[in-house]
C-alpha positions in Angstrom: 1.1 38.8 34.4 -1.7 36.2 34.7 -2.0 33.0 32.7 -0.3 32.6 29.3 -2.8 31.3 26.7 -1.6 28.6 24.3 -2.4 30.9 21.4 0.6 33.1 22.4 3.0 30.4 21.2 0.8 28.9 18.5 1.0 25.2 19.2 2.3 22.0 20.7 5.3 19.7 20.3 4.9 15.9 20.4 7.6 14.1 22.3 6.0 10.7 22.5 8.7 8.5 21.0 11.8 10.8 21.2 13.2 8.8 24.1 13.5 5.7 21.9 16.4 7.1 19.9 17.4 4.9 16.9 14.5 2.5 17.7 12.1 5.1 16.2 12.9 3.9 12.7 12.1 0.3 13.7 8.9 1.5 15.3 8.1 3.4 12.1 8.4 0.3 10.0 6.4 -1.8 12.4 3.6 0.7 12.8 3.5 1.4 9.1 3.0 -2.3 8.3 0.2 -2.6 10.9 -1.4 0.6 9.6 -1.3 -0.7 6.0 -2.9 -4.0 7.1 -5.6 -2.0 9.0 -6.4 0.2 6.0 -6.3 -2.7 3.5 -8.5 -5.1 5.6 -11.1 -2.4 6.4 -11.3 -1.2 2.8 -11.7 -4.9 1.6 -14.5 -5.4 4.2 -16.4 -2.3 3.1 -16.0 -3.1 -0.6 -16.9 -6.8 -0.3 -20.0 -6.1 1.8 -21.0 -3.4 -0.7 -20.6 -5.7 -3.8 -21.8 -9.1 -2.5 -25.6 -9.2 -2.3 -25.5 -12.1 0.1 -24.0 -9.7 2.7 -26.7 -7.1 2.4 -28.0 -7.8 5.9 -28.1 -5.7 9.0 -25.2 -7.6 10.6 -22.9 -6.8 7.7 -24.1 -3.3 7.3 -23.0 -2.6 10.9 -19.7 -4.4 10.2 -19.0 -2.1 7.2 -19.9 1.0 9.3 -17.5 -0.2 12.1 -14.8 -0.6 9.5 -15.5 2.8 8.1 -15.4 4.3 11.6 -12.2 2.6 12.5 -10.6 3.8 9.2 -11.5 7.4 9.9 -10.3 7.1 13.5 -6.9 5.8 12.5 -6.6 8.4 9.6 -6.7 11.2 12.2 -3.9 9.8 14.3 -1.5 7.3 12.7 -0.2 9.2 9.6 0.9 12.1 11.8 2.4 9.7 14.3 4.3 7.9 11.5 5.7 11.3 10.2 6.8 12.1 13.7 8.7 8.8 14.0 10.3 9.3 10.6 11.2 13.0 11.2 11.8 13.2 14.9 10.1 15.9 17.0 6.9 17.1 15.5 4.8 20.2 16.0 1.0 20.7 15.7 -0.9 23.9 15.8 -3.4 24.9 18.5 -6.3 24.4 16.1 -4.8 21.3 14.6 -4.5 19.7 18.1 -8.2 20.6 18.8 -9.3 19.2 15.5 -7.3 16.0 16.1 -8.9 15.6 19.5 -12.3 16.2 18.1 -12.1 13.8 15.2 -10.4 11.0 17.2 -12.8 11.4 20.1 -15.8 11.5 17.8 -14.9 8.3 16.0 -13.9 6.6 19.2 -17.3 7.4 20.7 -19.1 6.3 17.5 -17.3 3.0 17.7 -18.8 2.5 21.2 -22.3 3.2 20.0 -21.8 1.0 16.9 -20.7 -1.9 19.1 -23.8 -1.5 21.2 -25.9 -1.5 18.0 -24.2 -4.7 16.9 -25.0 -6.2 20.3 -28.7 -5.3 19.7 -28.4 -6.9 16.3 -27.2 -10.2 17.8 -30.0 -10.0 20.4 -32.7 -9.8 17.6 -31.0 -12.5 15.5 -30.8 -15.0 18.3 -33.9 -14.2 20.5 -36.4 -13.4 17.7 -34.9 -14.9 14.5 -38.2 -15.2 12.6 -38.7 -11.4 12.9 -35.0 -10.4 12.3 -35.6 -9.0 8.8 -38.8 -7.1 9.7 -37.5 -5.7 13.0 -34.1 -4.6 11.7 -35.5 -3.1 8.5 -33.3 -0.8 6.3 -35.0 2.3 7.8 -34.2 1.3 11.4 -30.7 0.2 10.5 -30.0 3.6 8.9 -31.4 5.4 11.9 -29.3 3.4 14.3 -26.1 4.1 12.3 -27.0 7.8 12.0 -27.6 8.0 15.8 -24.3 6.3 16.5 -22.3 8.8 14.3 -24.3 11.8 15.5 -23.8 10.8 19.2 -20.0 10.3 18.6 -19.9 13.8 17.0 -21.7 15.5 19.9 -19.6 13.7 22.6 -16.3 14.4 20.7 -17.3 18.1 20.4 -18.1 18.2 24.1 -14.8 16.7 25.2 -12.8 19.0 22.9 -14.7 22.1 24.3 -14.1 21.0 27.9 -10.3 20.8 27.3 -9.7 23.8 25.0 -11.6 26.2 27.2 -8.6 26.0 29.5 -5.4 28.0 29.3 -2.0 26.4 28.8 1.2 27.7 30.3 4.8 26.8 31.2 5.1 24.0 28.6 3.8 23.2 25.2 5.5 19.8 25.0 3.0 16.9 24.8 4.5 13.7 26.2 2.5 11.7 23.7 2.2 11.0 20.0 -1.2 12.6 19.4 -3.6 15.1 21.1 -5.4 12.7 23.4 -7.4 14.1 26.4 -5.2 13.1 29.3 -1.8 14.4 28.1 -3.2 17.7 26.8 -5.1 18.2 30.1 -1.8 17.6 31.9 -0.4 20.8 30.3 -3.2 23.0 31.5 -2.5 25.5 34.2 -4.8 26.7 36.9 -7.7 24.7 38.4 -8.6 21.8 36.1 -11.0 20.0 38.5 -14.1 21.2 36.7 -12.7 20.0 33.3 -11.7 16.7 34.8 -15.2 16.3 36.1 -16.7 17.2 32.7 -14.5 14.6 30.9 -15.4 12.0 33.5 -19.1 12.6 33.1 -18.9 12.5 29.3 -16.8 9.4 29.3 -19.2 7.7 31.8 -22.2 8.6 29.6 -20.6 7.2 26.4 -19.2 4.0 28.0 -21.9 3.2 30.5 -24.9 3.9 28.1 -23.3 1.8 25.3 -22.1 -0.9 27.6 -25.5 -1.1 29.4 -27.2 -1.8 26.0 -24.6 -4.5 25.3 -25.1 -6.0 28.7 -28.9 -6.1 28.5 -28.7 -7.6 25.0 -26.4 -10.4 26.1 -28.4 -11.1 29.2 -31.4 -11.9 26.9 -29.0 -13.7 24.5 -27.6 -15.9 27.3 -31.1 -16.8 28.4 -32.1 -17.7 24.9 -29.0 -19.9 24.4 -29.6 -21.8 27.6 -33.1 -22.7 26.4 -31.6 -24.4 23.3 -31.8 -28.1 23.9 -28.9 -29.4 21.8 -25.2 -28.6 22.7 -24.5 -28.1 19.0 -27.2 -25.5 18.8 -25.9 -23.7 21.8 -22.4 -23.7 20.4 -23.5 -22.4 17.0 -25.6 -19.6 18.6 -22.7 -18.6 20.9 -20.2 -18.6 18.1 -22.1 -15.8 16.3 -21.4 -13.6 19.4 -17.8 -14.6 20.2 -16.1 -12.2 17.9 -18.3 -9.3 19.0 -17.6 -10.0 22.7 -13.9 -10.2 22.0 -13.8 -6.8 20.4 -16.0 -5.3 23.2 -13.6 -6.6 25.9 -10.6 -5.1 24.1 -12.3 -1.8 23.2 -14.0 -1.1 26.5 -11.0 -2.3 28.6 -8.7 0.2 27.0 -11.2 3.1 27.0 -12.2 2.5 30.6 -8.6 2.5 31.8 -7.8 5.7 29.9 -10.8 7.9 30.7 -12.5 6.6 33.9 -9.7 7.6 36.3 -8.4 10.8 38.0 -5.7 12.9 36.6 -3.4 12.0 39.6 -3.1 8.4 38.3 -1.8 9.3 34.8 1.5 7.7 33.9 3.2 9.0 30.7 5.0 5.7 29.8 2.2 3.4 30.7 -0.4 5.6 29.0 1.6 5.7 25.8 1.7 1.9 25.7 -2.1 1.7 26.3 -2.6 4.4 23.6 -0.5 2.3 21.1 -2.8 -0.6 21.9 -6.0 1.2 21.1 -4.8 3.3 18.2 -2.5 0.8 16.4 -3.0 -2.7 17.6 -6.8 -2.9 18.2 -7.8 -1.5 14.7 -5.7 -4.3 13.2 -7.4 -6.9 15.4 -10.9 -5.8 14.8 -11.3 -6.7 11.2 -9.4 -10.0 11.7 -11.4 -11.0 14.8 -14.8 -9.7 13.7 -14.9 -10.0 9.9 -12.0 -11.7 8.2 -12.7 -14.9 10.3 -16.3 -14.8 9.3 -17.2 -17.6 6.9 -19.6 -15.5 4.8 -17.0 -12.7 4.4 -14.3 -15.3 3.5 -16.6 -16.8 0.9 -17.3 -13.4 -0.6 -13.6 -12.6 -0.7 -12.8 -15.8 -2.5 -15.7 -15.2 -5.0 -14.5 -11.7 -5.6 -10.9 -12.9 -6.1 -11.9 -15.7 -8.4 -14.1 -13.3 -10.4 -11.2 -10.9 -10.7 -8.9 -13.7 -12.0 -11.5 -15.0 -14.5 -12.1 -11.4 -15.7 -8.4 -11.0 -16.4 -8.2 -14.4 -18.0 
């Protein structure tokens, strides 16, 4: 009879949280609250940076692009996950699964490249502060953002094509809450070694290239900071990088664990926990760590809030 292609039975079924029973409603309430915080904080950051002329600098342009990318990433995953928690078992079509994998993969890769661009931004700001505005001019900033988004699109498309060139048989139940690469690959029948190799190569290209840029940037930054004579000056210079480094560690730690490993090491329960971390928890932490603790952003928020109150008055 040969292999049975997935198109014969039209789609997949998510079983990610079905084992939690009555706790699904509690998880729904928790994840909904976190998602609302993510959306609200990212939208606030984008709007504030757009409206406040003091924040029209390369650093805050990249921050707003990261917030936009994170918002798009979560929109492709969390609403469907929440409806699954509220309604129980949830289905997704074959094309819907491919689209979800493409969009989530594209925005996740774009985040990696944006983080590397932000590392380069900190390098220029600390190592060549007098030339910051001229080197990171609006044209170059737009090009860097465009390259980040285009690269994310291309890598997301590549990963999706690598997976959906396969045939799926015997089961259409995804032990996960969205169409991520490892659980969908786990359903494929036949020899998947070539696809695993393709995913590994694409993941290595995204993570290593972007992380290499960050590493080189921070090597120069560290050298520049060590040349600063005063302890207060070194502390101030390092504080401008601390938030970025925190986000980099969280983002790359989860991504490396999920995608830079062989299929044999997959664990359904553990992988779902890690997936919840980078799809629900990390998007909440990013705006808090990276932007909402930033004094300039806090000042802009206060000014906007005061202006709104005075306007109503």
